[in-house]
TILO-462998 format. One line per field, with one value per residue (C-alpha): residue in one letter; chain; x, y, z. Coordinates in nm, 3 decimals, padded with zeros to 5 digits. Example, Ala and Ser with C-alpha at 12.3 -4.5 7.8 and 13.67 -1.06 7.14 Angstrom:
rest <- c(a, s)
kette <- c(A, A)
u <- c(01.230, 01.367)
v <- c(-00.450, -00.106)
w <- c(00.780, 00.714)
END
This chain:
rest <- c(m, m, e, v, a, r, k, a, t, d, p, i, a, t, t, v, p, t, k, g, v, r, v, v, r, p, a, g, r, l, r, g, e, v, r, v, p, g, d, k, s, i, s, h, r, a, l, i, l, n, s, i, a, e, g, e, a, t, i, s, n, l, g, p, g, a, d, c, q, s, t, l, r, c, l, l, q, l, g, a, q, i, r, k, g, d, d, g, r, l, h, v, k, g, v, g, l, h, g, l, h, e, a, e, d, v, l, d, a, g, n, s, g, t, c, m, r, l, l, a, g, l, l, a, g, q, h, f, l, s, v, l, t, g, d, a, s, l, r, s, r, p, m, r, r, v, i, e, p, l, r, a, m, g, a, d, l, w, g, r, r, g, d, s, l, p, p, l, a, v, r, g, a, a, l, k, g, i, d, y, s, l, p, v, a, s, a, q, l, k, s, a, l, l, l, a, g, l, y, a, d, g, p, t, s, v, r, e, p, k, p, s, r, d, h, t, e, r, m, l, a, a, q, g, a, r, v, s, t, g, a, g, s, v, t, l, v, p, g, s, p, l, k, a, v, d, v, e, v, p, g, d, i, s, s, a, a, f, w, l, v, a, a, v, i, h, p, d, a, e, i, v, l, r, d, v, g, v, n, p, g, r, t, g, v, l, e, v, l, q, a, m, g, a, d, l, e, v, i, p, r, g, l, r, g, g, e, p, v, a, d, l, v, a, r, s, s, s, l, r, g, v, a, v, g, g, d, l, i, p, r, l, i, d, e, i, p, v, l, a, v, a, a, a, f, a, e, g, e, t, r, f, a, d, a, v, e, l, r, v, k, e, t, d, r, v, r, a, l, a, i, e, l, a, r, m, g, a, q, v, e, e, l, p, d, g, l, v, v, r, g, g, a, r, l, r, g, a, t, c, q, s, y, g, d, h, r, m, a, m, s, l, a, v, a, g, l, m, a, a, g, e, t, i, i, e, g, a, n, v, a, e, i, s, y, p, g, f, w, d, q, l, d, l, l, v, p, g, v, g, l, d, g, g, e, v, l, r, p, c)
kette <- c(A, A, A, A, A, A, A, A, A, A, A, A, A, A, A, A, A, A, A, A, A, A, A, A, A, A, A, A, A, A, A, A, A, A, A, A, A, A, A, A, A, A, A, A, A, A, A, A, A, A, A, A, A, A, A, A, A, A, A, A, A, A, A, A, A, A, A, A, A, A, A, A, A, A, A, A, A, A, A, A, A, A, A, A, A, A, A, A, A, A, A, A, A, A, A, A, A, A, A, A, A, A, A, A, A, A, A, A, A, A, A, A, A, A, A, A, A, A, A, A, A, A, A, A, A, A, A, A, A, A, A, A, A, A, A, A, A, A, A, A, A, A, A, A, A, A, A, A, A, A, A, A, A, A, A, A, A, A, A, A, A, A, A, A, A, A, A, A, A, A, A, A, A, A, A, A, A, A, A, A, A, A, A, A, A, A, A, A, A, A, A, A, A, A, A, A, A, A, A, A, A, A, A, A, A, A, A, A, A, A, A, A, A, A, A, A, A, A, A, A, A, A, A, A, A, A, A, A, A, A, A, A, A, A, A, A, A, A, A, A, A, A, A, A, A, A, A, A, A, A, A, A, A, A, A, A, A, A, A, A, A, A, A, A, A, A, A, A, A, A, A, A, A, A, A, A, A, A, A, A, A, A, A, A, A, A, A, A, A, A, A, A, A, A, A, A, A, A, A, A, A, A, A, A, A, A, A, A, A, A, A, A, A, A, A, A, A, A, A, A, A, A, A, A, A, A, A, A, A, A, A, A, A, A, A, A, A, A, A, A, A, A, A, A, A, A, A, A, A, A, A, A, A, A, A, A, A, A, A, A, A, A, A, A, A, A, A, A, A, A, A, A, A, A, A, A, A, A, A, A, A, A, A, A, A, A, A, A, A, A, A, A, A, A, A, A, A, A, A, A, A, A, A, A, A, A, A, A, A, A, A, A, A, A, A, A, A, A, A, A, A, A, A, A, A, A, A, A, A, A, A, A, A, A, A, A, A, A, A, A, A, A, A, A, A, A, A, A, A, A, A, A, A, A, A, A, A, A, A, A)
u <- c(00.734, 00.807, 01.141, 01.088, 01.401, 01.243, 01.052, 00.679, 00.618, 00.832, 00.836, 01.211, 01.397, 01.729, 01.798, 01.853, 02.002, 01.833, 01.845, 01.647, 01.304, 01.058, 00.744, 00.471, 00.172, -00.153, -00.119, -00.369, -00.314, -00.080, 00.019, 00.335, 00.563, 00.802, 01.087, 01.152, 01.495, 01.613, 01.459, 01.642, 01.588, 01.709, 02.008, 02.136, 02.115, 02.271, 02.573, 02.618, 02.554, 02.761, 03.050, 03.076, 03.008, 03.252, 03.287, 03.197, 02.861, 02.716, 02.447, 02.235, 02.005, 02.132, 01.921, 02.098, 01.995, 02.219, 02.111, 02.252, 02.565, 02.618, 02.613, 02.851, 03.100, 03.092, 03.155, 03.450, 03.598, 03.565, 03.758, 03.480, 03.590, 03.330, 03.387, 03.164, 03.202, 03.180, 02.836, 02.712, 02.676, 02.855, 03.098, 03.149, 03.430, 03.325, 03.580, 03.400, 03.243, 03.571, 03.741, 03.643, 03.887, 03.872, 03.800, 04.050, 03.776, 03.422, 03.157, 02.900, 02.554, 02.423, 02.045, 02.005, 01.861, 01.886, 02.259, 02.323, 02.112, 02.218, 02.586, 02.550, 02.442, 02.721, 02.990, 02.877, 03.049, 03.374, 03.676, 03.754, 03.617, 03.378, 03.203, 02.880, 02.736, 02.498, 02.340, 02.143, 01.819, 01.970, 02.143, 01.798, 01.654, 01.616, 01.888, 01.827, 01.605, 01.910, 02.168, 01.984, 01.937, 02.288, 02.422, 02.216, 02.409, 02.738, 02.830, 02.972, 02.774, 02.740, 02.539, 02.482, 02.230, 02.224, 02.275, 01.965, 02.096, 02.378, 02.671, 02.722, 03.048, 03.063, 03.338, 03.273, 03.289, 03.214, 02.837, 02.579, 02.251, 01.932, 01.558, 01.429, 01.084, 01.088, 00.908, 00.793, 00.768, 01.089, 01.271, 01.576, 01.597, 01.521, 01.793, 02.047, 01.996, 02.015, 02.342, 02.482, 02.348, 02.587, 02.867, 02.693, 02.771, 02.418, 02.080, 01.926, 01.547, 01.364, 00.992, 00.778, 00.452, 00.347, 00.500, 00.762, 00.944, 01.153, 01.424, 01.703, 01.563, 01.516, 01.869, 02.029, 01.844, 01.962, 02.319, 02.297, 02.242, 02.044, 01.745, 01.388, 01.068, 00.758, 00.449, 00.577, 00.939, 01.264, 01.556, 01.915, 02.156, 02.516, 02.805, 02.740, 02.950, 02.753, 02.781, 02.785, 02.475, 02.397, 02.117, 01.907, 01.733, 01.367, 01.206, 01.129, 00.758, 00.802, 00.914, 00.638, 00.379, 00.414, 00.319, 00.040, -00.123, -00.064, -00.253, -00.549, -00.624, -00.602, -00.908, -00.712, -00.429, -00.274, 00.076, 00.258, 00.537, 00.769, 00.942, 00.841, 00.917, 00.597, 00.733, 00.426, 00.584, 00.577, 00.244, 00.028, 00.014, -00.145, -00.401, -00.501, -00.536, -00.746, -00.963, -01.009, -01.142, -00.831, -00.822, -00.498, -00.371, -00.092, 00.070, 00.306, 00.646, 00.785, 01.072, 01.394, 01.656, 01.387, 01.174, 00.838, 00.821, 00.524, 00.425, 00.177, -00.083, -00.270, -00.557, -00.790, -01.019, -01.296, -01.157, -01.332, -01.200, -01.084, -00.937, -00.566, -00.405, -00.301, -00.086, -00.097, 00.115, 00.460, 00.388, 00.327, 00.486, 00.697, 00.400, 00.169, 00.275, 00.160, -00.142, -00.244, -00.242, -00.469, -00.699, -00.734, -00.895, -01.114, -01.478, -01.522, -01.274, -00.949, -00.796, -00.432, -00.379, -00.110, 00.152, 00.344, 00.668, 00.598, 00.704, 01.060, 01.134, 01.347, 01.112, 00.800, 00.590, 00.261, 00.318, 00.474, 00.185, -00.073, 00.096, 00.171, -00.151, -00.352, -00.146, -00.278, -00.637, -00.681, -00.882, -00.634, -00.647, -00.331, -00.359, -00.100, -00.044, -00.151, -00.384, -00.743, -00.782, -01.127, -01.150, -01.338, -01.169, -01.031, -00.655, -00.478, -00.116, 00.098, 00.458, 00.549, 00.845, 01.007, 01.158, 01.462, 01.246, 01.258, 00.914, 00.755, 00.904, 00.773, 00.432, 00.382, 00.474, 00.199, -00.050, 00.066, -00.029, -00.394, -00.388, -00.515, -00.229, 00.140, 00.282, 00.630, 00.830, 01.132, 01.408, 01.286, 01.627, 01.616, 01.430, 01.778, 01.815, 01.599, 01.496, 01.755, 01.555, 01.218, 01.201, 01.332, 01.070, 00.798, 00.906, 00.899, 00.544, 00.424, 00.674, 00.711, 00.512, 00.800, 00.999, 01.331, 01.276, 01.641, 01.875, 01.818, 01.961, 01.711, 01.650, 01.340)
v <- c(-21.151, -20.781, -20.661, -20.406, -20.243, -20.000, -20.031, -20.044, -19.778, -19.497, -19.315, -19.366, -19.569, -19.389, -19.031, -18.820, -18.474, -18.220, -17.844, -17.547, -17.424, -17.281, -17.089, -17.125, -16.892, -16.905, -16.782, -16.526, -16.641, -16.869, -16.754, -16.811, -17.029, -17.283, -17.488, -17.785, -17.951, -18.221, -18.563, -18.739, -19.093, -19.011, -18.816, -19.116, -19.339, -19.086, -19.060, -19.433, -19.558, -19.292, -19.354, -19.719, -19.648, -19.589, -19.237, -18.896, -18.747, -18.438, -18.431, -18.116, -18.017, -18.285, -18.303, -18.068, -18.243, -18.421, -18.767, -18.715, -18.557, -18.874, -19.084, -18.841, -18.852, -19.232, -19.265, -19.026, -19.235, -19.538, -19.374, -19.225, -18.926, -18.653, -18.279, -17.974, -17.741, -17.363, -17.411, -17.582, -17.918, -18.230, -18.383, -18.757, -18.953, -19.315, -19.563, -19.869, -20.161, -20.267, -19.931, -19.860, -19.926, -19.992, -19.685, -19.589, -19.523, -19.621, -19.508, -19.284, -19.290, -19.027, -19.050, -19.212, -19.562, -19.534, -19.466, -19.757, -20.018, -19.929, -19.918, -20.255, -20.401, -20.224, -20.325, -20.687, -20.737, -20.552, -20.753, -20.552, -20.480, -20.194, -20.082, -19.881, -19.684, -19.393, -19.168, -19.295, -19.310, -19.506, -19.746, -19.846, -19.930, -20.291, -20.436, -20.812, -20.769, -20.666, -20.889, -21.217, -21.193, -21.058, -21.353, -21.581, -21.427, -21.520, -21.195, -21.178, -20.930, -20.887, -20.652, -20.563, -20.746, -21.076, -20.924, -20.709, -20.355, -20.127, -20.082, -20.328, -20.496, -20.600, -20.815, -20.847, -21.184, -21.367, -21.340, -21.558, -21.444, -21.530, -21.525, -21.348, -21.247, -20.937, -20.974, -20.610, -20.370, -20.171, -19.978, -19.963, -20.339, -20.400, -20.155, -20.311, -20.652, -20.509, -20.333, -20.659, -20.831, -20.624, -20.836, -21.175, -21.473, -21.495, -21.316, -21.168, -21.148, -20.952, -21.003, -20.750, -20.803, -20.454, -20.209, -19.969, -19.677, -19.783, -19.516, -19.776, -19.981, -19.670, -19.545, -19.888, -19.923, -19.576, -19.683, -19.990, -20.257, -20.564, -20.507, -20.618, -20.573, -20.788, -20.820, -20.753, -20.839, -20.705, -20.907, -20.792, -20.990, -20.891, -20.860, -20.527, -20.228, -19.924, -19.607, -19.278, -19.070, -18.706, -18.664, -18.353, -18.436, -18.329, -18.169, -18.407, -18.490, -18.586, -18.227, -18.088, -18.273, -18.029, -17.734, -17.926, -18.005, -17.654, -17.513, -17.751, -17.718, -17.336, -17.122, -16.868, -17.042, -17.115, -17.259, -17.347, -17.604, -17.616, -17.916, -18.185, -18.551, -18.751, -19.103, -19.335, -19.509, -19.183, -19.021, -19.190, -18.859, -18.691, -18.969, -18.956, -18.578, -18.591, -18.864, -18.635, -18.365, -18.148, -17.880, -18.006, -17.949, -18.157, -17.997, -18.244, -18.107, -18.415, -18.644, -18.549, -18.822, -19.082, -18.949, -18.774, -18.415, -18.182, -17.848, -17.885, -17.626, -17.668, -17.446, -17.414, -17.715, -17.884, -18.224, -18.546, -18.851, -19.157, -19.502, -19.532, -19.875, -20.170, -20.112, -19.735, -19.747, -19.810, -19.524, -19.269, -19.410, -19.096, -18.865, -19.022, -18.778, -18.473, -18.657, -18.720, -18.342, -18.308, -18.570, -18.361, -18.088, -18.320, -18.397, -18.746, -19.022, -19.107, -19.448, -19.528, -19.906, -20.155, -19.898, -20.089, -19.971, -19.630, -19.779, -19.840, -19.509, -19.231, -19.267, -19.469, -19.232, -19.398, -19.330, -18.988, -18.870, -18.996, -18.811, -18.480, -18.436, -18.519, -18.259, -18.004, -18.119, -18.361, -18.678, -18.957, -19.328, -19.536, -19.872, -20.152, -20.077, -19.715, -19.444, -19.330, -18.951, -18.801, -18.460, -18.156, -18.074, -17.722, -17.748, -17.531, -17.435, -17.648, -17.726, -18.022, -18.255, -18.358, -18.677, -18.611, -18.685, -18.437, -18.528, -18.491, -18.142, -18.019, -18.186, -18.016, -17.684, -17.735, -17.810, -17.498, -17.277, -17.360, -17.397, -17.130, -16.958, -17.044, -17.387, -17.440, -17.715, -17.839, -18.002, -17.819, -17.792, -18.163, -18.058, -18.002, -18.378, -18.368, -18.005, -17.745, -17.452, -17.544, -17.274, -17.005, -17.094, -17.089, -16.740, -16.626, -16.753, -16.614, -16.366, -16.404, -16.726, -16.971, -16.768, -16.895, -16.963, -17.000, -17.291, -17.570, -17.916, -18.160, -18.533, -18.646)
w <- c(-10.583, -10.610, -10.481, -10.205, -10.075, -09.828, -09.506, -09.565, -09.301, -09.441, -09.776, -09.765, -09.509, -09.542, -09.440, -09.750, -09.686, -09.906, -09.901, -10.015, -09.913, -10.163, -10.077, -10.340, -10.343, -10.543, -10.900, -11.032, -11.390, -11.584, -11.930, -12.125, -12.334, -12.187, -12.328, -12.105, -12.070, -12.308, -12.253, -11.971, -12.101, -12.452, -12.314, -12.114, -12.421, -12.658, -12.430, -12.376, -12.729, -12.904, -12.663, -12.776, -13.142, -13.427, -13.563, -13.425, -13.327, -13.166, -12.899, -12.882, -12.594, -12.356, -12.042, -11.796, -11.476, -11.228, -11.350, -11.700, -11.556, -11.352, -11.669, -11.841, -11.553, -11.533, -11.907, -11.890, -11.608, -11.836, -12.117, -12.329, -12.537, -12.484, -12.485, -12.478, -12.774, -12.786, -12.941, -12.624, -12.793, -12.676, -12.922, -12.886, -13.050, -13.020, -12.889, -13.031, -12.853, -12.693, -12.640, -12.280, -11.994, -11.624, -11.413, -11.144, -10.891, -10.801, -11.053, -10.883, -11.044, -10.802, -10.782, -11.124, -11.150, -11.529, -11.507, -11.270, -11.448, -11.803, -11.706, -11.532, -11.867, -12.056, -11.808, -11.798, -12.133, -12.054, -11.944, -11.634, -11.287, -11.211, -10.893, -10.919, -10.629, -10.579, -10.320, -10.021, -10.219, -10.508, -10.269, -10.142, -10.485, -10.604, -10.828, -10.814, -11.120, -11.326, -11.156, -11.218, -11.597, -11.648, -11.450, -11.675, -11.967, -11.797, -11.624, -11.273, -11.060, -10.689, -10.473, -10.113, -09.896, -10.080, -10.425, -10.400, -10.341, -10.458, -10.457, -10.742, -10.836, -11.202, -11.351, -11.721, -11.888, -12.211, -12.250, -12.417, -12.562, -12.375, -12.423, -12.115, -11.993, -11.775, -11.440, -11.471, -11.763, -11.732, -12.003, -11.776, -11.738, -12.105, -12.206, -11.970, -12.132, -12.484, -12.400, -12.263, -12.574, -12.788, -12.635, -12.642, -12.865, -13.000, -13.013, -12.701, -12.685, -12.417, -12.361, -12.173, -11.984, -12.099, -12.348, -12.212, -12.373, -12.675, -12.693, -12.681, -12.969, -13.183, -13.124, -13.177, -13.507, -13.616, -13.538, -13.758, -13.496, -13.597, -13.375, -13.441, -13.247, -13.232, -13.020, -12.671, -12.750, -12.890, -13.027, -13.077, -13.296, -13.211, -13.453, -13.622, -13.512, -13.402, -13.607, -13.419, -13.489, -13.418, -13.164, -13.116, -12.790, -12.781, -12.476, -12.190, -12.168, -11.802, -11.733, -11.955, -11.746, -11.456, -11.674, -11.848, -11.516, -11.381, -11.681, -11.684, -11.310, -11.313, -11.400, -11.608, -11.789, -12.127, -12.147, -12.470, -12.459, -12.760, -12.919, -12.670, -12.741, -12.792, -12.825, -12.806, -12.508, -12.315, -12.403, -12.142, -11.952, -12.253, -12.292, -11.926, -11.922, -12.239, -12.085, -11.784, -12.017, -12.044, -12.312, -12.459, -12.812, -12.969, -13.276, -13.452, -13.557, -13.731, -13.630, -13.454, -13.450, -13.508, -13.221, -13.283, -13.156, -13.101, -12.955, -12.668, -12.567, -12.237, -12.122, -11.824, -11.807, -11.610, -11.518, -11.424, -11.244, -11.441, -11.382, -11.462, -11.478, -11.690, -11.997, -11.942, -11.628, -11.783, -12.023, -11.745, -11.430, -11.378, -11.428, -11.168, -10.891, -11.087, -11.228, -10.867, -10.823, -11.127, -10.975, -10.658, -10.872, -11.081, -11.024, -10.885, -10.810, -10.986, -10.918, -10.996, -10.995, -11.109, -11.009, -10.742, -10.910, -10.755, -10.424, -10.541, -10.713, -10.560, -10.266, -10.197, -10.404, -10.311, -09.943, -10.000, -10.220, -09.971, -09.685, -09.857, -10.057, -09.745, -09.558, -09.810, -09.760, -10.052, -10.004, -10.076, -10.005, -10.025, -10.204, -10.217, -10.586, -10.618, -10.495, -10.494, -10.512, -10.458, -10.613, -10.496, -10.168, -10.136, -10.102, -09.848, -09.816, -09.586, -09.502, -09.722, -09.770, -10.096, -09.946, -10.165, -10.471, -10.759, -10.894, -10.551, -10.509, -10.845, -10.808, -10.472, -10.634, -10.893, -10.615, -10.431, -10.727, -10.655, -10.276, -10.041, -09.863, -09.877, -09.951, -09.808, -09.978, -09.785, -09.985, -10.295, -10.464, -10.539, -10.854, -11.001, -11.043, -11.355, -11.408, -11.298, -11.437, -11.289, -11.021, -11.257, -11.518, -11.255, -11.155, -11.519, -11.560, -11.228, -11.079, -10.704, -10.676, -10.624, -10.372, -10.239, -09.873, -09.784, -09.726, -09.474, -09.416, -09.277, -09.287, -09.475)
END
């Protein structure tokens, strides 16, 4: 049975204070070149794995958002040796697998589920006590799915509300390798078990119901870990020290998705995105947009730190509705909010299915999307595991809520570029969690469109 940590009636059951109002107006044309922030998923892993490696490494273009900063702060509290150089790069001197120490205070993961779950796996093998917490949104997200397999490996973990919610208390212990089948396709959960597997007494195998992003496996392999992948599984054999590796983080495709959709739904647009990571586990958004008829060009630029990189060019397009589900979902789960915006401007019906994980993200994104897109005039039907969006309705400006969710705030901004009148987004500054420069880049593309509407403090 799926873990659901929130009330079924609310997008988010806790009150999340957010601030900042943005007023978005229709854009006459969209033309320009954008460099999106460094990939958030790769940034988390580069910080964690280099911190417990042997040797020194540099990390270039680290994702600047609050989520990655949470991971950085937690690692520093645990004794990681990371400094920022005059060149803007991070310099990491690895302390080895057993060089971390007990933090003097609680570790705050902020809004980052990746930070909390990956650190839970890392800390499960350390011989000291750690406490992990986060903001109100993160404290409502399900954690039993990571506690149970780590306990099966021999770790001592506890959580709030019957070991289902954060904060988490982790007392590391001697671990044993396991063969574990994930209940859901989750790169976070898979990565947590692989990190714990580094400290186990035998191999750890993780089996997935559907493929998920493989950044952890790629980076472990580059560091010399004995990791192998097969059909729907990955196995880590412990015993090999990790070697620190330089990482040049590519642009985040999840951030690029907002500009891709903005271009293809607009009648006079061409946006070029440079050096974007196109890991096959992350390119579902490109495949769906192409299936919808998007004029989208992918120009390969080779490998960067073992990760494929490309320039992306998106132009005005006539879109059609498609069915999105199955194995595609883990490869675009974070992009569904902005793809729902694209669907509102497509001809026909777009159905998002098998996406029940959307209900346990930073907010219940299924409910939030249904409410806010309908508020703007879109025809949206909420499903237990997704949405049906019927395109063709003329969107109109409205006062919308972000629900403390960065992807909701930016998706609503994209919709506002094509809505009649002004779209007011409350809690808009939450975009800083993953994309601190989003509003500035919007203003560069279309001066005066994403106006700052002032500061407010309101519950969602």
